[in-house]
C-alpha atoms as an extended CHARMM CRD file, in Angstrom:
* protein
*
       165  EXT
         1         1  GLU       CA            -26.8530000000       54.5320000000      -59.4940000000  PROA      1               0.0000000000
         2         2  GLU       CA            -26.1780000000       58.2620000000      -59.0500000000  PROA      2               0.0000000000
         3         3  LYS       CA            -26.2150000000       57.9550000000      -55.2380000000  PROA      3               0.0000000000
         4         4  GLU       CA            -27.7890000000       61.3520000000      -54.7940000000  PROA      4               0.0000000000
         5         5  LEU       CA            -30.6850000000       62.5290000000      -52.6280000000  PROA      5               0.0000000000
         6         6  GLU       CA            -32.5480000000       65.4680000000      -54.1580000000  PROA      6               0.0000000000
         7         7  VAL       CA            -34.8640000000       67.7300000000      -52.1910000000  PROA      7               0.0000000000
         8         8  TYR       CA            -37.7780000000       69.5490000000      -53.8370000000  PROA      8               0.0000000000
         9         9  SER       CA            -40.5470000000       71.7770000000      -52.5740000000  PROA      9               0.0000000000
        10        10  SER       CA            -43.9850000000       72.0300000000      -54.1240000000  PROA      10              0.0000000000
        11        11  ASP       CA            -46.5500000000       74.7870000000      -54.2180000000  PROA      11              0.0000000000
        12        12  SER       CA            -50.3290000000       74.5420000000      -54.0270000000  PROA      12              0.0000000000
        13        13  ASP       CA            -50.4280000000       73.6780000000      -57.7630000000  PROA      13              0.0000000000
        14        14  ARG       CA            -48.0410000000       70.7490000000      -57.1290000000  PROA      14              0.0000000000
        15        15  HSD       CA            -45.2990000000       72.4570000000      -59.1630000000  PROA      15              0.0000000000
        16        16  ARG       CA            -42.0130000000       71.2180000000      -57.7770000000  PROA      16              0.0000000000
        17        17  THR       CA            -38.8930000000       73.3280000000      -57.3580000000  PROA      17              0.0000000000
        18        18  PHE       CA            -35.4410000000       71.8640000000      -56.8850000000  PROA      18              0.0000000000
        19        19  ILE       CA            -33.8870000000       72.9440000000      -53.5770000000  PROA      19              0.0000000000
        20        20  ARG       CA            -30.6090000000       71.0520000000      -53.4130000000  PROA      20              0.0000000000
        21        21  SER       CA            -28.9740000000       67.6510000000      -53.6000000000  PROA      21              0.0000000000
        22        22  TYR       CA            -26.8680000000       65.6730000000      -51.1730000000  PROA      22              0.0000000000
        23        23  PRO       CA            -24.4930000000       62.7860000000      -51.8610000000  PROA      23              0.0000000000
        24        24  ILE       CA            -25.5660000000       59.4340000000      -50.4790000000  PROA      24              0.0000000000
        25        25  LEU       CA            -22.4780000000       58.1280000000      -48.6990000000  PROA      25              0.0000000000
        26        26  ALA       CA            -23.5600000000       54.4860000000      -48.5960000000  PROA      26              0.0000000000
        27        27  ALA       CA            -26.3910000000       52.4200000000      -50.0350000000  PROA      27              0.0000000000
        28        28  SER       CA            -26.0930000000       48.6610000000      -50.3750000000  PROA      28              0.0000000000
        29        29  GLY       CA            -27.4470000000       46.3240000000      -53.0130000000  PROA      29              0.0000000000
        30        30  ASN       CA            -27.8460000000       46.3910000000      -56.7780000000  PROA      30              0.0000000000
        31        31  ILE       CA            -30.5150000000       47.5010000000      -59.2220000000  PROA      31              0.0000000000
        32        32  GLY       CA            -33.6940000000       45.7110000000      -58.2680000000  PROA      32              0.0000000000
        33        33  PRO       CA            -36.3340000000       45.9000000000      -55.5610000000  PROA      33              0.0000000000
        34        34  LYS       CA            -35.9280000000       44.7450000000      -51.9810000000  PROA      34              0.0000000000
        35        35  LEU       CA            -37.5420000000       41.3050000000      -51.7390000000  PROA      35              0.0000000000
        36        36  ARG       CA            -36.8090000000       39.9890000000      -48.2450000000  PROA      36              0.0000000000
        37        37  GLU       CA            -35.1920000000       40.7140000000      -44.9260000000  PROA      37              0.0000000000
        38        38  GLY       CA            -31.4370000000       40.3660000000      -45.0380000000  PROA      38              0.0000000000
        39        39  ASP       CA            -30.9930000000       40.8490000000      -48.8070000000  PROA      39              0.0000000000
        40        40  TRP       CA            -29.1860000000       44.1610000000      -48.1360000000  PROA      40              0.0000000000
        41        41  GLN       CA            -31.1670000000       45.8280000000      -50.9160000000  PROA      41              0.0000000000
        42        42  VAL       CA            -32.2830000000       49.4310000000      -50.6420000000  PROA      42              0.0000000000
        43        43  PRO       CA            -36.0100000000       49.3820000000      -51.4580000000  PROA      43              0.0000000000
        44        44  GLU       CA            -37.1420000000       50.9620000000      -54.7040000000  PROA      44              0.0000000000
        45        45  GLY       CA            -40.4940000000       52.6770000000      -54.8920000000  PROA      45              0.0000000000
        46        46  ILE       CA            -42.6110000000       55.5600000000      -53.7050000000  PROA      46              0.0000000000
        47        47  TYR       CA            -42.6850000000       55.8870000000      -49.9500000000  PROA      47              0.0000000000
        48        48  GLN       CA            -43.5770000000       58.1130000000      -47.0420000000  PROA      48              0.0000000000
        49        49  ILE       CA            -41.6180000000       58.9800000000      -43.9140000000  PROA      49              0.0000000000
        50        50  GLU       CA            -43.2560000000       57.1840000000      -40.9690000000  PROA      50              0.0000000000
        51        51  SER       CA            -41.2960000000       58.6980000000      -38.1290000000  PROA      51              0.0000000000
        52        52  LEU       CA            -38.2320000000       60.6040000000      -37.0130000000  PROA      52              0.0000000000
        53        53  ASN       CA            -35.7710000000       59.0420000000      -34.5710000000  PROA      53              0.0000000000
        54        54  PRO       CA            -33.5420000000       61.4980000000      -32.7020000000  PROA      54              0.0000000000
        55        55  ASN       CA            -31.9340000000       58.5920000000      -30.7900000000  PROA      55              0.0000000000
        56        56  SER       CA            -30.8230000000       56.5000000000      -33.7610000000  PROA      56              0.0000000000
        57        57  GLN       CA            -27.6820000000       54.4020000000      -33.5050000000  PROA      57              0.0000000000
        58        58  PHE       CA            -26.7340000000       56.1830000000      -36.7550000000  PROA      58              0.0000000000
        59        59  HSD       CA            -26.9680000000       59.7150000000      -35.3210000000  PROA      59              0.0000000000
        60        60  LEU       CA            -30.4860000000       60.6830000000      -36.5130000000  PROA      60              0.0000000000
        61        61  SER       CA            -32.8540000000       58.7960000000      -38.7870000000  PROA      61              0.0000000000
        62        62  LEU       CA            -36.0190000000       59.1200000000      -40.8240000000  PROA      62              0.0000000000
        63        63  ARG       CA            -37.9650000000       55.8570000000      -41.0800000000  PROA      63              0.0000000000
        64        64  VAL       CA            -39.2790000000       54.9710000000      -44.5590000000  PROA      64              0.0000000000
        65        65  ASN       CA            -42.5830000000       53.0640000000      -44.7650000000  PROA      65              0.0000000000
        66        66  TYR       CA            -41.1110000000       50.0330000000      -46.5030000000  PROA      66              0.0000000000
        67        67  PRO       CA            -42.8120000000       47.6910000000      -47.1630000000  PROA      67              0.0000000000
        68        68  ASN       CA            -45.6540000000       49.7580000000      -48.5770000000  PROA      68              0.0000000000
        69        69  LYS       CA            -48.9250000000       48.5660000000      -50.1180000000  PROA      69              0.0000000000
        70        70  PHE       CA            -47.2920000000       47.8100000000      -53.4970000000  PROA      70              0.0000000000
        71        71  ASP       CA            -44.4750000000       45.8130000000      -51.8580000000  PROA      71              0.0000000000
        72        72  HSD       CA            -46.9830000000       43.7920000000      -49.7900000000  PROA      72              0.0000000000
        73        73  GLU       CA            -49.1610000000       43.0670000000      -52.8290000000  PROA      73              0.0000000000
        74        74  GLN       CA            -46.2530000000       41.7800000000      -54.9430000000  PROA      74              0.0000000000
        75        75  ALA       CA            -45.0430000000       39.6240000000      -52.0510000000  PROA      75              0.0000000000
        76        76  ARG       CA            -48.5470000000       38.2000000000      -51.5690000000  PROA      76              0.0000000000
        77        77  LEU       CA            -48.8200000000       37.3210000000      -55.2750000000  PROA      77              0.0000000000
        78        78  GLU       CA            -45.4480000000       35.5530000000      -55.1560000000  PROA      78              0.0000000000
        79        79  GLY       CA            -45.9830000000       33.8940000000      -51.7800000000  PROA      79              0.0000000000
        80        80  ARG       CA            -43.0850000000       35.7710000000      -50.1940000000  PROA      80              0.0000000000
        81        81  THR       CA            -43.0340000000       36.5710000000      -46.4840000000  PROA      81              0.0000000000
        82        82  ASN       CA            -40.5010000000       38.2280000000      -44.1950000000  PROA      82              0.0000000000
        83        83  LEU       CA            -40.0410000000       41.3220000000      -46.3800000000  PROA      83              0.0000000000
        84        84  GLY       CA            -37.8580000000       43.1020000000      -43.8610000000  PROA      84              0.0000000000
        85        85  GLY       CA            -38.2390000000       46.6460000000      -42.6680000000  PROA      85              0.0000000000
        86        86  ASP       CA            -36.4690000000       49.2350000000      -40.5590000000  PROA      86              0.0000000000
        87        87  ILE       CA            -35.3890000000       51.1300000000      -43.6590000000  PROA      87              0.0000000000
        88        88  MET       CA            -33.9750000000       54.5140000000      -42.7400000000  PROA      88              0.0000000000
        89        89  ILE       CA            -32.4340000000       57.6250000000      -44.1850000000  PROA      89              0.0000000000
        90        90  HSD       CA            -29.7910000000       58.2330000000      -41.5330000000  PROA      90              0.0000000000
        91        91  GLY       CA            -26.4540000000       59.6830000000      -40.5120000000  PROA      91              0.0000000000
        92        92  SER       CA            -23.1310000000       57.8460000000      -40.5240000000  PROA      92              0.0000000000
        93        93  ASN       CA            -21.5520000000       56.4060000000      -43.6560000000  PROA      93              0.0000000000
        94        94  VAL       CA            -22.4920000000       52.6940000000      -43.5810000000  PROA      94              0.0000000000
        95        95  SER       CA            -25.5930000000       50.9120000000      -44.8580000000  PROA      95              0.0000000000
        96        96  ILE       CA            -27.1510000000       47.4740000000      -45.1230000000  PROA      96              0.0000000000
        97        97  GLY       CA            -30.3310000000       48.4810000000      -46.9450000000  PROA      97              0.0000000000
        98        98  CYS       CA            -30.6520000000       52.0830000000      -45.7810000000  PROA      98              0.0000000000
        99        99  LEU       CA            -29.4440000000       55.4140000000      -47.1590000000  PROA      99              0.0000000000
       100       100  ALA       CA            -26.4850000000       56.7170000000      -45.1500000000  PROA      100             0.0000000000
       101       101  MET       CA            -26.1350000000       60.4710000000      -45.5720000000  PROA      101             0.0000000000
       102       102  GLY       CA            -23.4880000000       61.4630000000      -43.0400000000  PROA      102             0.0000000000
       103       103  ASP       CA            -24.3100000000       63.1460000000      -39.7380000000  PROA      103             0.0000000000
       104       104  LEU       CA            -24.4860000000       66.7980000000      -40.8660000000  PROA      104             0.0000000000
       105       105  VAL       CA            -26.7200000000       66.0470000000      -43.8360000000  PROA      105             0.0000000000
       106       106  ALA       CA            -28.9080000000       63.7820000000      -41.6910000000  PROA      106             0.0000000000
       107       107  GLU       CA            -29.3750000000       66.7300000000      -39.3190000000  PROA      107             0.0000000000
       108       108  GLU       CA            -30.4410000000       69.0460000000      -42.1650000000  PROA      108             0.0000000000
       109       109  ILE       CA            -32.8850000000       66.5090000000      -43.5970000000  PROA      109             0.0000000000
       110       110  PHE       CA            -34.2210000000       65.6180000000      -40.1450000000  PROA      110             0.0000000000
       111       111  VAL       CA            -34.9630000000       69.2710000000      -39.2810000000  PROA      111             0.0000000000
       112       112  LEU       CA            -36.4640000000       69.9330000000      -42.7180000000  PROA      112             0.0000000000
       113       113  ALA       CA            -38.7320000000       66.8810000000      -42.4120000000  PROA      113             0.0000000000
       114       114  ASN       CA            -39.8550000000       67.9850000000      -38.9710000000  PROA      114             0.0000000000
       115       115  ASP       CA            -40.5350000000       71.5300000000      -40.1860000000  PROA      115             0.0000000000
       116       116  VAL       CA            -42.5900000000       70.5690000000      -43.2610000000  PROA      116             0.0000000000
       117       117  GLY       CA            -44.4380000000       67.7010000000      -41.5530000000  PROA      117             0.0000000000
       118       118  LEU       CA            -44.1260000000       64.0070000000      -42.3540000000  PROA      118             0.0000000000
       119       119  LYS       CA            -47.4860000000       63.8710000000      -44.1280000000  PROA      119             0.0000000000
       120       120  ASN       CA            -46.1450000000       66.3770000000      -46.6610000000  PROA      120             0.0000000000
       121       121  ILE       CA            -43.1390000000       64.2680000000      -47.6590000000  PROA      121             0.0000000000
       122       122  GLU       CA            -42.9750000000       61.8400000000      -50.5470000000  PROA      122             0.0000000000
       123       123  VAL       CA            -39.8090000000       59.7620000000      -50.9480000000  PROA      123             0.0000000000
       124       124  VAL       CA            -39.0370000000       58.3600000000      -54.3900000000  PROA      124             0.0000000000
       125       125  ILE       CA            -36.2550000000       55.7820000000      -54.2750000000  PROA      125             0.0000000000
       126       126  SER       CA            -35.1740000000       55.1460000000      -57.8320000000  PROA      126             0.0000000000
       127       127  PRO       CA            -32.4710000000       52.7720000000      -59.0990000000  PROA      127             0.0000000000
       128       128  ILE       CA            -31.3900000000       55.3460000000      -61.7100000000  PROA      128             0.0000000000
       129       129  ASP       CA            -32.2260000000       58.9010000000      -62.7110000000  PROA      129             0.0000000000
       130       130  PHE       CA            -34.8370000000       58.2090000000      -65.3940000000  PROA      130             0.0000000000
       131       131  ARG       CA            -34.3450000000       61.7730000000      -66.6630000000  PROA      131             0.0000000000
       132       132  LYS       CA            -30.8690000000       60.7270000000      -67.8350000000  PROA      132             0.0000000000
       133       133  SER       CA            -31.0010000000       57.0300000000      -68.6970000000  PROA      133             0.0000000000
       134       134  GLU       CA            -33.0300000000       53.8370000000      -68.8810000000  PROA      134             0.0000000000
       135       135  ILE       CA            -32.5410000000       50.3740000000      -67.4440000000  PROA      135             0.0000000000
       136       136  SER       CA            -31.4540000000       47.9290000000      -70.1290000000  PROA      136             0.0000000000
       137       137  GLU       CA            -33.6620000000       45.0400000000      -71.1980000000  PROA      137             0.0000000000
       138       138  ASP       CA            -30.8950000000       42.6520000000      -70.1240000000  PROA      138             0.0000000000
       139       139  GLU       CA            -31.0260000000       44.0290000000      -66.5650000000  PROA      139             0.0000000000
       140       140  LEU       CA            -34.8440000000       43.9690000000      -66.5200000000  PROA      140             0.0000000000
       141       141  GLN       CA            -34.8420000000       40.2890000000      -67.5450000000  PROA      141             0.0000000000
       142       142  LYS       CA            -32.9840000000       39.4180000000      -64.3200000000  PROA      142             0.0000000000
       143       143  LEU       CA            -35.6140000000       41.0980000000      -62.1240000000  PROA      143             0.0000000000
       144       144  PRO       CA            -39.1260000000       40.0340000000      -61.0720000000  PROA      144             0.0000000000
       145       145  LYS       CA            -41.6850000000       40.4920000000      -63.8800000000  PROA      145             0.0000000000
       146       146  TRP       CA            -43.6130000000       43.1310000000      -61.9220000000  PROA      146             0.0000000000
       147       147  THR       CA            -40.5170000000       45.3580000000      -61.7240000000  PROA      147             0.0000000000
       148       148  ASP       CA            -41.4690000000       46.9860000000      -65.0340000000  PROA      148             0.0000000000
       149       149  ILE       CA            -44.6810000000       48.2910000000      -63.4010000000  PROA      149             0.0000000000
       150       150  LEU       CA            -42.6990000000       49.5180000000      -60.3950000000  PROA      150             0.0000000000
       151       151  TYR       CA            -40.1850000000       51.2820000000      -62.6330000000  PROA      151             0.0000000000
       152       152  GLN       CA            -42.9340000000       52.9070000000      -64.7110000000  PROA      152             0.0000000000
       153       153  ASN       CA            -44.4530000000       54.3050000000      -61.4910000000  PROA      153             0.0000000000
       154       154  ILE       CA            -41.0630000000       55.5610000000      -60.3150000000  PROA      154             0.0000000000
       155       155  LYS       CA            -40.1960000000       56.9580000000      -63.7470000000  PROA      155             0.0000000000
       156       156  HSD       CA            -43.4800000000       58.8800000000      -63.8520000000  PROA      156             0.0000000000
       157       157  LYS       CA            -42.6480000000       60.5330000000      -60.5010000000  PROA      157             0.0000000000
       158       158  VAL       CA            -39.0300000000       61.2750000000      -61.4490000000  PROA      158             0.0000000000
       159       159  LEU       CA            -39.9990000000       62.8420000000      -64.7750000000  PROA      159             0.0000000000
       160       160  GLU       CA            -42.2380000000       65.2840000000      -62.8920000000  PROA      160             0.0000000000
       161       161  LEU       CA            -39.1110000000       66.7500000000      -61.3010000000  PROA      161             0.0000000000
       162       162  GLU       CA            -37.1830000000       69.4690000000      -63.0300000000  PROA      162             0.0000000000
       163       163  LYS       CA            -33.6820000000       69.7390000000      -61.6960000000  PROA      163             0.0000000000
       164       164  THR       CA            -32.3930000000       73.2290000000      -62.3200000000  PROA      164             0.0000000000
       165       165  GLU       CA            -29.2760000000       74.1720000000      -60.4330000000  PROA      165             0.0000000000
């Protein structure tokens, strides 16, 4: 909802420090998890960066490991297949399920990711900033039943972050 990408660092005690935020120029979909290829939803969950692509058609890109284990498990329980993939954080200003950051920001994030190492990056894609608001019961009723578990996991991660500017 806020369309903002926040970057944090953490020390050996896992204490996180806010570094800066960037506006997300484009992200398609509505509140709710990505369920299948072609639904134009940005995934919601806790992910890793799988790879960096310096030759992306959207300037540069960082590939998110959607679908992850949680996504696969929910799909299996519901009998869903064809979950989609190729979810990126990339340059440009258009998106059909990815996070478009603009070319200059994509360059900064790309270099930062390369410098810190992909194994050291955790990506939390949240529908809202749980530090500021909650998702209404009416909205939750429209989503798959397991979304409350997903949102509790995301909320737990988001609440660990202290944004001090």
